[in-house]
SELO-20097 format. One record per atom (N, C-alpha, C): residue in three letters; atom name; x, z negated, y negated. Coordinates in nm, 2 decimals, always signed. Last residue first. Layout:
N
   code   site       px       pz       py
    ALA     CA        X        Z        Y
...
This chain:
158
   code   site       px       pz       py
    LYS      N    +1.25    +1.19    +0.93
    LYS     CA    +1.12    +1.24    +0.89
    LYS      C    +1.08    +1.37    +0.96
    GLN      N    +1.39    +0.95    +1.14
    GLN     CA    +1.41    +1.08    +1.08
    GLN      C    +1.27    +1.13    +1.05
    ILE      N    +1.44    +0.61    +1.06
    ILE     CA    +1.35    +0.71    +1.13
    ILE      C    +1.37    +0.85    +1.06
    ASN      N    +1.56    +0.37    +0.99
    ASN     CA    +1.64    +0.48    +1.03
    ASN      C    +1.56    +0.58    +1.11
    LEU      N    +1.42    +0.17    +0.87
    LEU     CA    +1.41    +0.18    +1.02
    LEU      C    +1.49    +0.29    +1.08
    LEU      N    +1.47    +0.24    +0.60
    LEU     CA    +1.51    +0.11    +0.66
    LEU      C    +1.52    +0.11    +0.81
    LYS      N    +1.35    +0.49    +0.58
    LYS     CA    +1.49    +0.48    +0.56
    LYS      C    +1.54    +0.35    +0.62
    PHE      N    +1.08    +0.43    +0.63
    PHE     CA    +1.15    +0.52    +0.72
    PHE      C    +1.30    +0.51    +0.71
    THR      N    +1.04    +0.26    +0.41
    THR     CA    +1.03    +0.21    +0.55
    THR      C    +1.10    +0.30    +0.65
    GLU      N    +1.07    +0.44    +0.20
    GLU     CA    +1.16    +0.32    +0.21
    GLU      C    +1.16    +0.27    +0.35
    GLU      N    +0.84    +0.59    +0.24
    GLU     CA    +0.97    +0.65    +0.26
    GLU      C    +1.08    +0.55    +0.27
    ILE      N    +0.65    +0.40    +0.19
    ILE     CA    +0.65    +0.46    +0.32
    ILE      C    +0.79    +0.52    +0.34
    ALA      N    +0.70    +0.36    -0.08
    ALA     CA    +0.72    +0.25    +0.01
    ALA      C    +0.72    +0.30    +0.16
    ARG      N    +0.62    +0.61    -0.18
    ARG     CA    +0.77    +0.57    -0.19
    ARG      C    +0.79    +0.45    -0.10
    LEU      N    +0.35    +0.60    -0.14
    LEU     CA    +0.43    +0.70    -0.07
    LEU      C    +0.58    +0.66    -0.07
    GLN      N    +0.29    +0.39    -0.33
    GLN     CA    +0.26    +0.37    -0.18
    GLN      C    +0.34    +0.47    -0.10
    TYR      N    +0.36    +0.50    -0.57
    TYR     CA    +0.43    +0.39    -0.52
    TYR      C    +0.41    +0.36    -0.38
    GLY      N    +0.17    +0.71    -0.59
    GLY     CA    +0.31    +0.74    -0.57
    GLY      C    +0.39    +0.62    -0.52
    LEU      N    -0.14    +0.74    -0.44
    LEU     CA    -0.05    +0.66    -0.52
    LEU      C    +0.09    +0.68    -0.49
    CYS      N    -0.26    +0.92    -0.26
    CYS     CA    -0.31    +0.91    -0.40
    CYS      C    -0.22    +0.84    -0.49
    MET      N    -0.14    +1.15    -0.02
    MET     CA    -0.14    +1.01    -0.07
    MET      C    -0.18    +1.01    -0.22
    THR      N    -0.13    +1.42    +0.06
    THR     CA    -0.26    +1.35    +0.05
    THR      C    -0.26    +1.21    -0.01
    LYS      N    +0.13    +1.53    +0.07
    LYS     CA    +0.02    +1.61    +0.01
    LYS      C    -0.11    +1.53    -0.01
    LYS      N    +0.27    +1.34    +0.20
    LYS     CA    +0.33    +1.39    +0.07
    LYS      C    +0.22    +1.47    +0.00
    LEU      N    +0.15    +1.32    +0.44
    LEU     CA    +0.12    +1.22    +0.34
    LEU      C    +0.17    +1.26    +0.20
    GLU      N    +0.26    +1.53    +0.59
    GLU     CA    +0.12    +1.53    +0.56
    GLU      C    +0.09    +1.44    +0.44
    ASP      N    +0.52    +1.42    +0.61
    ASP     CA    +0.50    +1.54    +0.55
    ASP      C    +0.35    +1.56    +0.50
    ILE      N    +0.47    +1.19    +0.77
    ILE     CA    +0.51    +1.17    +0.63
    ILE      C    +0.50    +1.30    +0.55
    THR      N    +0.17    +1.23    +0.96
    THR     CA    +0.31    +1.24    +0.94
    THR      C    +0.35    +1.22    +0.79
    LYS      N    -0.09    +0.98    +1.02
    LYS     CA    -0.04    +1.11    +0.96
    LYS      C    +0.11    +1.11    +0.95
    TRP      N    -0.39    +0.85    +1.14
    TRP     CA    -0.24    +0.85    +1.15
    TRP      C    -0.19    +0.98    +1.11
    VAL      N    -0.66    +0.66    +0.99
    VAL     CA    -0.60    +0.78    +1.05
    VAL      C    -0.45    +0.77    +1.06
    LEU      N    -0.95    +0.48    +0.94
    LEU     CA    -0.81    +0.47    +0.98
    LEU      C    -0.76    +0.60    +1.05
    GLU      N    -1.17    +0.52    +0.68
    GLU     CA    -1.13    +0.57    +0.81
    GLU      C    -0.98    +0.55    +0.84
    HIS      N    -1.41    +0.37    +0.49
    HIS     CA    -1.26    +0.37    +0.51
    HIS      C    -1.24    +0.41    +0.66
    ASP      N    -1.67    +0.33    +0.46
    ASP     CA    -1.62    +0.45    +0.40
    ASP      C    -1.47    +0.46    +0.41
    ASP      N    -1.72    +0.08    +0.56
    ASP     CA    -1.76    +0.20    +0.64
    ASP      C    -1.71    +0.33    +0.58
    GLU      N    -1.58    -0.21    +0.58
    GLU     CA    -1.58    -0.10    +0.49
    GLU      C    -1.60    +0.03    +0.56
    SER      N    -1.56    -0.39    +0.79
    SER     CA    -1.68    -0.40    +0.70
    SER      C    -1.69    -0.29    +0.59
    LYS      N    -1.47    -0.48    +1.11
    LYS     CA    -1.46    -0.38    +1.01
    LYS      C    -1.58    -0.38    +0.92
    LEU      N    -1.47    -0.65    +1.33
    LEU     CA    -1.52    -0.70    +1.21
    LEU      C    -1.50    -0.61    +1.09
    GLY      N    -1.36    -0.60    +1.58
    GLY     CA    -1.50    -0.56    +1.56
    GLY      C    -1.56    -0.60    +1.43
    THR      N    -1.09    -0.65    +1.61
    THR     CA    -1.18    -0.76    +1.61
    THR      C    -1.33    -0.73    +1.60
    ASP      N    -0.85    -0.50    +1.81
    ASP     CA    -0.97    -0.47    +1.73
    ASP      C    -1.07    -0.59    +1.73
    GLU      N    -0.52    -0.64    +1.78
    GLU     CA    -0.65    -0.61    +1.85
    GLU      C    -0.76    -0.58    +1.76
    GLU      N    -0.27    -0.53    +1.62
    GLU     CA    -0.28    -0.61    +1.74
    GLU      C    -0.41    -0.57    +1.81
    PHE      N    -0.03    -0.33    +1.45
    PHE     CA    -0.17    -0.36    +1.48
    PHE      C    -0.18    -0.43    +1.61
    LYS      N    +0.23    -0.45    +1.25
    LYS     CA    +0.19    -0.40    +1.38
    LYS      C    +0.04    -0.43    +1.40
    ILE      N    +0.40    -0.37    +0.94
    ILE     CA    +0.30    -0.44    +1.02
    ILE      C    +0.29    -0.38    +1.16
    LEU      N    +0.59    -0.42    +0.65
    LEU     CA    +0.59    -0.35    +0.78
    LEU      C    +0.50    -0.44    +0.87
    TYR      N    +0.45    -0.44    +0.33
    TYR     CA    +0.50    -0.50    +0.45
    TYR      C    +0.49    -0.41    +0.57
    PHE      N    +0.48    -0.44    -0.02
    PHE     CA    +0.46    -0.35    +0.10
    PHE      C    +0.53    -0.42    +0.22
    ALA      N    +0.31    -0.52    -0.31
    ALA     CA    +0.41    -0.57    -0.21
    ALA      C    +0.37    -0.49    -0.08
    GLY      N    +0.24    -0.39    -0.64
    GLY     CA    +0.22    -0.39    -0.50
    GLY      C    +0.34    -0.45    -0.42
    ILE      N    +0.05    -0.36    -0.91
    ILE     CA    +0.17    -0.43    -0.87
    ILE      C    +0.16    -0.45    -0.72
    LEU      N    -0.06    -0.14    -1.15
    LEU     CA    -0.07    -0.18    -1.01
    LEU      C    +0.06    -0.24    -0.97
    LYS      N    -0.21    -0.15    -1.44
    LYS     CA    -0.07    -0.17    -1.39
    LYS      C    -0.08    -0.23    -1.25
    LEU      N    -0.44    +0.08    -1.58
    LEU     CA    -0.40    -0.02    -1.48
    LEU      C    -0.25    -0.03    -1.46
    TYR      N    -0.69    +0.14    -1.81
    TYR     CA    -0.55    +0.16    -1.78
    TYR      C    -0.51    +0.04    -1.69
    LYS      N    -1.02    +0.24    -1.73
    LYS     CA    -0.92    +0.14    -1.77
    LYS      C    -0.78    +0.19    -1.74
    ASP      N    -1.25    +0.34    -1.61
    ASP     CA    -1.23    +0.37    -1.75
    ASP      C    -1.13    +0.26    -1.81
    MET      N    -1.30    +0.34    -1.34
    MET     CA    -1.31    +0.21    -1.41
    MET      C    -1.30    +0.22    -1.56
    LYS      N    -1.26    +0.61    -1.30
    LYS     CA    -1.38    +0.55    -1.25
    LYS      C    -1.41    +0.42    -1.32
    GLN      N    -1.01    +0.66    -1.40
    GLN     CA    -1.12    +0.72    -1.46
    GLN      C    -1.25    +0.65    -1.42
    ASN      N    -0.74    +0.48    -1.46
    ASN     CA    -0.84    +0.49    -1.36
    ASN      C    -0.97    +0.54    -1.43
    PHE      N    -0.41    +0.56    -1.53
    PHE     CA    -0.55    +0.54    -1.59
    PHE      C    -0.64    +0.57    -1.48
    ARG      N    -0.12    +0.36    -1.44
    ARG     CA    -0.21    +0.48    -1.43
    ARG      C    -0.34    +0.45    -1.50
    TYR      N    +0.19    +0.26    -1.31
    TYR     CA    +0.10    +0.26    -1.43
    TYR      C    +0.01    +0.38    -1.42
    GLU      N    +0.30    +0.07    -1.04
    GLU     CA    +0.25    +0.20    -1.09
    GLU      C    +0.16    +0.18    -1.21
    ILE      N    +0.56    -0.09    -0.88
    ILE     CA    +0.46    -0.10    -0.99
    ILE      C    +0.42    +0.05    -1.02
    GLY      N    +0.66    -0.26    -0.57
    GLY     CA    +0.65    -0.15    -0.66
    GLY      C    +0.55    -0.17    -0.77
    ARG      N    +0.88    -0.38    -0.31
    ARG     CA    +0.77    -0.40    -0.41
    ARG      C    +0.77    -0.29    -0.51
    CYS      N    +0.94    -0.36    +0.04
    CYS     CA    +0.97    -0.35    -0.10
    CYS      C    +0.85    -0.39    -0.18
    ILE      N    +0.90    -0.49    +0.30
    ILE     CA    +0.98    -0.37    +0.28
    ILE      C    +1.03    -0.36    +0.14
    LEU      N    +0.88    -0.79    +0.48
    LEU     CA    +0.86    -0.73    +0.35
    LEU      C    +0.96    -0.61    +0.34
    GLN      N    +0.78    -0.77    +0.83
    GLN     CA    +0.88    -0.80    +0.72
    GLN      C    +0.83    -0.73    +0.59
    LYS      N    +0.55    -0.81    +1.01
    LYS     CA    +0.69    -0.81    +1.05
    LYS      C    +0.79    -0.84    +0.94
    ILE      N    +0.25    -0.94    +1.09
    ILE     CA    +0.33    -0.90    +0.98
    ILE      C    +0.48    -0.92    +1.02
    LYS      N    +0.01    -0.82    +1.30
    LYS     CA    +0.13    -0.90    +1.30
    LYS      C    +0.21    -0.85    +1.18
    ILE      N    -0.35    -0.81    +1.27
    ILE     CA    -0.22    -0.75    +1.26
    ILE      C    -0.11    -0.86    +1.27
    SER      N    -0.67    -0.69    +1.37
    SER     CA    -0.58    -0.80    +1.34
    SER      C    -0.44    -0.74    +1.34
    TYR      N    -0.89    -0.43    +1.26
    TYR     CA    -0.78    -0.48    +1.35
    TYR      C    -0.71    -0.60    +1.29
    GLY      N    -1.07    -0.32    +1.09
    GLY     CA    -1.12    -0.40    +1.20
    GLY      C    -1.01    -0.47    +1.29
    THR      N    -1.00    -0.19    +0.86
    THR     CA    -0.97    -0.12    +0.99
    THR      C    -1.04    -0.19    +1.11
    GLU      N    -1.08    -0.33    +0.63
    GLU     CA    -1.07    -0.18    +0.63
    GLU      C    -1.06    -0.12    +0.76
    GLU      N    -1.10    -0.60    +0.71
    GLU     CA    -1.21    -0.54    +0.64
    GLU      C    -1.20    -0.39    +0.65
    ILE      N    -0.84    -0.64    +0.83
    ILE     CA    -0.97    -0.65    +0.91
    ILE      C    -1.08    -0.58    +0.84
    LEU      N    -0.68    -0.59    +0.61
    LEU     CA    -0.67    -0.50    +0.73
    LEU      C    -0.79    -0.52    +0.82
    GLU      N    -0.76    -0.80    +0.44
    GLU     CA    -0.78    -0.66    +0.40
    GLU      C    -0.78    -0.57    +0.52
    ARG      N    -0.66    -1.03    +0.58
    ARG     CA    -0.80    -1.01    +0.55
    ARG      C    -0.84    -0.86    +0.52
    LYS      N    -0.38    -0.97    +0.59
    LYS     CA    -0.46    -0.99    +0.71
    LYS      C    -0.61    -0.97    +0.69
    LEU      N    -0.32    -0.97    +0.31
    LEU     CA    -0.30    -0.85    +0.40
    LEU      C    -0.38    -0.86    +0.53
    CYS      N    -0.39    -1.23    +0.23
    CYS     CA    -0.46    -1.11    +0.18
    CYS      C    -0.45    -0.99    +0.27
    GLU      N    -0.21    -1.38    +0.37
    GLU     CA    -0.35    -1.40    +0.39
    GLU      C    -0.43    -1.28    +0.35
    GLU      N    +0.03    -1.28    +0.25
    GLU     CA    +0.01    -1.26    +0.40
    GLU      C    -0.14    -1.28    +0.43
    GLU      N    +0.01    -1.35    -0.01
    GLU     CA    +0.02    -1.21    +0.02
    GLU      C    -0.02    -1.19    +0.17
    THR      N    -0.25    -1.61    -0.04
    THR     CA    -0.11    -1.57    -0.03
    THR      C    -0.11    -1.42    +0.00
    GLU      N    -0.49    -1.70    -0.27
    GLU     CA    -0.46    -1.63    -0.15
    GLU      C    -0.32    -1.59    -0.15
    TYR      N    -0.60    -1.79    -0.51
    TYR     CA    -0.55    -1.89    -0.41
    TYR      C    -0.52    -1.83    -0.28
    LYS      N    -0.79    -1.50    -0.57
    LYS     CA    -0.74    -1.63    -0.62
    LYS      C    -0.71    -1.72    -0.51
    GLU      N    -0.68    -1.22    -0.37
    GLU     CA    -0.78    -1.30    -0.43
    GLU      C    -0.72    -1.43    -0.48
    ILE      N    -0.52    -0.91    -0.42
    ILE     CA    -0.50    -1.05    -0.38
    ILE      C    -0.61    -1.14    -0.45
    GLY      N    -0.64    -0.59    -0.32
    GLY     CA    -0.61    -0.70    -0.42
    GLY      C    -0.61    -0.84    -0.36
    GLY      N    -0.50    -0.43    -0.02
    GLY     CA    -0.58    -0.44    -0.14
    GLY      C    -0.55    -0.56    -0.23
    GLY      N    -0.49    -0.22    +0.27
    GLY     CA    -0.45    -0.34    +0.19
    GLY      C    -0.54    -0.34    +0.07
    ALA      N    -0.35    +0.08    +0.39
    ALA     CA    -0.44    -0.03    +0.41
    ALA      C    -0.39    -0.15    +0.34
    LEU      N    -0.26    +0.34    +0.16
    LEU     CA    -0.22    +0.24    +0.26
    LEU      C    -0.33    +0.14    +0.27
    PHE      N    -0.47    +0.63    +0.13
    PHE     CA    -0.41    +0.50    +0.08
    PHE      C    -0.36    +0.42    +0.19
    ASP      N    -0.59    +0.96    +0.05
    ASP     CA    -0.53    +0.86    +0.15
    ASP      C    -0.46    +0.75    +0.07
    GLY      N    -0.90    +1.05    -0.11
    GLY     CA    -0.76    +1.07    -0.06
    GLY      C    -0.72    +0.96    +0.03
    HIS      N    -1.16    +1.00    -0.17
    HIS     CA    -1.07    +1.02    -0.28
    HIS      C    -0.93    +1.06    -0.24
    SER      N    -1.29    +0.95    +0.06
    SER     CA    -1.33    +1.07    +0.00
    SER      C    -1.24    +1.10    -0.12
    THR      N    -1.02    +0.82    +0.26
    THR     CA    -1.14    +0.80    +0.19
    THR      C    -1.18    +0.94    +0.13
    GLN      N    -0.82    +0.68    +0.51
    GLN     CA    -0.87    +0.80    +0.45
    GLN      C    -1.00    +0.78    +0.39
    ILE      N    -0.55    +0.48    +0.53
    ILE     CA    -0.70    +0.47    +0.51
    ILE      C    -0.74    +0.60    +0.44
    VAL      N    -0.29    +0.52    +0.77
    VAL     CA    -0.34    +0.52    +0.63
    VAL      C    -0.50    +0.51    +0.64
    ALA      N    -0.01    +0.48    +0.96
    ALA     CA    -0.15    +0.45    +0.95
    ALA      C    -0.19    +0.45    +0.81
    VAL      N    +0.22    +0.75    +1.03
    VAL     CA    +0.18    +0.63    +0.95
    VAL      C    +0.03    +0.61    +0.95
    LYS      N    +0.41    +0.85    +1.31
    LYS     CA    +0.30    +0.87    +1.22
    LYS      C    +0.26    +0.74    +1.16
    ASN      N    +0.60    +0.85    +1.51
    ASN     CA    +0.65    +0.84    +1.37
    ASN      C    +0.54    +0.88    +1.27
    LEU      N    +0.50    +0.81    +1.75
    LEU     CA    +0.52    +0.95    +1.71
    LEU      C    +0.56    +0.96    +1.57
    LYS      N    +0.46    +0.54    +1.77
    LYS     CA    +0.57    +0.60    +1.85
    LYS      C    +0.60    +0.75    +1.81
    ASN      N    +0.36    +0.45    +1.43
    ASN     CA    +0.34    +0.46    +1.57
    ASN      C    +0.46    +0.53    +1.64
    ILE      N    +0.38    +0.22    +1.17
    ILE     CA    +0.43    +0.35    +1.22
    ILE      C    +0.42    +0.35    +1.37
    ALA      N    +0.22    +0.07    +0.90
    ALA     CA    +0.23    +0.07    +1.04
    ALA      C    +0.28    +0.21    +1.08
    ILE      N    +0.23    -0.12    +0.62
    ILE     CA    +0.28    +0.00    +0.67
    ILE      C    +0.30    -0.01    +0.82
    GLY      N    -0.01    -0.28    +0.40
    GLY     CA    +0.06    -0.27    +0.53
    GLY      C    +0.11    -0.13    +0.57
    TYR      N    +0.00    -0.44    +0.08
    TYR     CA    -0.03    -0.32    +0.17
    TYR      C    +0.05    -0.32    +0.29
    VAL      N    -0.14    -0.61    -0.19
    VAL     CA    -0.04    -0.61    -0.08
    VAL      C    -0.09    -0.51    +0.02
    GLY      N    -0.16    -0.64    -0.55
    GLY     CA    -0.21    -0.60    -0.42
    GLY      C    -0.10    -0.61    -0.32
    GLU      N    -0.27    -0.71    -0.88
    GLU     CA    -0.17    -0.73    -0.77
    GLU      C    -0.24    -0.71    -0.64
    ARG      N    -0.32    -0.55    -1.17
    ARG     CA    -0.39    -0.57    -1.04
    ARG      C    -0.28    -0.58    -0.93
    SER      N    -0.35    -0.58    -1.51
    SER     CA    -0.27    -0.59    -1.40
    SER      C    -0.35    -0.62    -1.27
    LYS      N    -0.45    -0.35    -1.75
    LYS     CA    -0.50    -0.46    -1.66
    LYS      C    -0.41    -0.46    -1.54
    TYR      N    -0.31    -0.27    -2.05
    TYR     CA    -0.31    -0.25    -1.91
    TYR      C    -0.36    -0.37    -1.84
    ASN      N    -0.38    -0.12    -2.35
    ASN     CA    -0.39    -0.25    -2.28
    ASN      C    -0.40    -0.22    -2.13
    LYS      N    -0.15    +0.09    -2.54
    LYS     CA    -0.26    +0.08    -2.45
    LYS      C    -0.26    -0.06    -2.38
    GLY      N    +0.08    +0.09    -2.69
    GLY     CA    -0.05    +0.07    -2.76
    GLY      C    -0.17    +0.06    -2.67
    GLU      N    +0.26    +0.32    -2.48
    GLU     CA    +0.26    +0.22    -2.58
    GLU      C    +0.12    +0.21    -2.66
    ILE      N    +0.20    +0.38    -2.15
    ILE     CA    +0.18    +0.43    -2.28
    ILE      C    +0.17    +0.32    -2.38
    LYS      N    +0.42    +0.40    -1.89
    LYS     CA    +0.34    +0.31    -1.97
    LYS      C    +0.33    +0.36    -2.11
    LYS      N    +0.40    +0.64    -1.64
    LYS     CA    +0.45    +0.61    -1.77
    LYS      C    +0.36    +0.51    -1.84
    GLY      N    +0.49    +0.62    -1.29
    GLY     CA    +0.40    +0.64    -1.40
    GLY      C    +0.47    +0.61    -1.53
    PHE      N    +0.65    +0.35    -1.12
    PHE     CA    +0.60    +0.48    -1.13
    PHE      C    +0.50    +0.50    -1.24
    VAL      N    +0.93    +0.16    -1.03
    VAL     CA    +0.82    +0.17    -1.13
    VAL      C    +0.78    +0.32    -1.14
    GLN      N    +1.04    -0.05    -0.78
    GLN     CA    +1.04    +0.08    -0.83
    GLN      C    +0.91    +0.10    -0.92
    VAL      N    +1.26    -0.31    -0.76
    VAL     CA    +1.12    -0.28    -0.78
    VAL      C    +1.11    -0.15    -0.84
    SER      N    +1.50    -0.46    -0.54
    SER     CA    +1.46    -0.36    -0.64
    SER      C    +1.31    -0.34    -0.64
    ALA      N    +1.56    -0.82    -0.54
    ALA     CA    +1.52    -0.69    -0.47
    ALA      C    +1.48    -0.59    -0.58
    GLY      N    +1.61    -1.05    -0.68
    GLY     CA    +1.72    -0.96    -0.66
    GLY      C    +1.68    -0.83    -0.60
    GLY      N    +1.39    -1.20    -0.73
    GLY     CA    +1.46    -1.23    -0.61
    GLY      C    +1.58    -1.14    -0.58
    GLU      N    +1.29    -1.08    -0.96
    GLU     CA    +1.34    -1.21    -0.97
    GLU      C    +1.43    -1.25    -0.85
    SER      N    +1.40    -0.73    -0.94
    SER     CA    +1.30    -0.84    -0.95
    SER      C    +1.36    -0.97    -0.95
    LYS      N    +1.55    -0.46    -1.12
    LYS     CA    +1.56    -0.58    -1.03
    LYS      C    +1.45    -0.68    -1.05
    ARG      N    +1.42    -0.13    -1.13
    ARG     CA    +1.47    -0.25    -1.19
    ARG      C    +1.48    -0.36    -1.09
    ILE      N    +1.39    +0.22    -1.17
    ILE     CA    +1.42    +0.11    -1.08
    ILE      C    +1.47    -0.01    -1.16
    ASN      N    +1.15    +0.47    -1.24
    ASN     CA    +1.25    +0.38    -1.28
    ASN      C    +1.27    +0.27    -1.18
    MET      N    +1.04    +0.80    -1.22
    MET     CA    +1.05    +0.67    -1.15
    MET      C    +1.17    +0.59    -1.21
């Protein structure tokens, strides 16, 4: 992992190794981190593993609009966005897409509000897990690191 400064002075953590000579497709996304009273984190469980709720930013969409839309699609819940936690980049090869990806993520602390009944992604299950469980099941390193940053920021003991 490398750390570098972003335009706004905030640190951006970089995961994976960029392979010289490979063409990387950039995918910008935004993700929500919700922590309950038991210090468990909300994640989306899929057949491929666990991910933070969120996803790709559509054309002409702000990060906040994207996050609200993605959370409804994946969980059915409306959310309140509390604050930006960090940003990260992860370089990886996606076998399913047969492409090299540069994942660029913004991670926000969120709070679930109400179930809208509008969940549209049936293969996504909202589950709550401890950070120790997530160390074994999270698929993306930059997402796990964002969770750890959130715990540190909120002074939560793991």
